[in-house]
N, C-alpha and C positions, 0 to 999 in steps of 0.2 A: 196673168199667169198665176197659177195656184202656188201655194208655199212649197208643195212637193215638187212641182215642175221647176220652180226657181232653185230649190235645193239641188235637184238633179242637174241643172245647168251649171251651178257653181261646181258641183262635183266633176262634171265633164270638163270644165275649164281647167280645174286642177289636174285632171288626168292628162290633158293635152300638155300643160306646162311641165309636168313631171316627165312625160314621155319625150317631148321635143327637146327639152333642156337637159335631159338625163340627170334629173335631180335624184339624189340618194337619200336614204334614211327618212323618207316621207312617203305617205300614201295619200290617195284622195280623201280618205276618211280622217287623216291626221293633219292635212294641210290647213293652216289657218287662213281663212278667206280674207282676213284683214292685214295679212303680211304685206309690207311694202316690197314689191317685186324688185325695184331698183335699189332702194336704200338697204334693205335687209338681205336680199338674195343676190344682189349684184348683176341683175339682168340688164343687158345693154340693148341698144336700139336694134341691132341685128337679131338678137334673141327674140325681142318683142315682135319684130317683123315676121319672123318664122311662125310664131304663135298666132299672130293675126291672120296670116295666110291660111293656116289650118282651120281656124275658126270661120273664116269667110267661105271656105270650101264646104265645111260641114253644115253650117247654118244658113248658107245662101244669102249672106249679108255682105255689105261693102262698108268697110271702115274708112273714114276720111283720114288721110295721113296726118292732118292737123290734130286729130284726137289722140294719136299715139301717146303723147306725153301724159295724158290724163288716165291712161290705162295702167294704174298703179297697183291694184289689188285684184284678186279673183272676184271679189264682190263687185267692184266697179266694172270689170270686163263683162261679167254675167249680165249686169244691168244694162250695159251698152248694147250687148247682143239683143237683149229683150227689146230695147227701145228701137233698134234697127229693124227687127222683125215686125214690130207694130207699124212702123213707118212704111215698110214695104208692103204692108197689107196682106 
């Protein structure tokens, strides 16, 4: 995946988080991809499940529920989506 594609995936993950969790005072361009979603934003497991379901539908990938606790930042989530896409071929 090129740097541009990776950047656009991070941006899209940020858009989904903002939209699904109704985050205020942040845009995809200002969202820090290293922000800890649980510790810094207070996202709980139900919020994360909602985001994962949207990502699965959009990117046609399947997250293993055991991986949910590792999905802590936009950067990590985008990398996981990329990895799942590569594995799916």
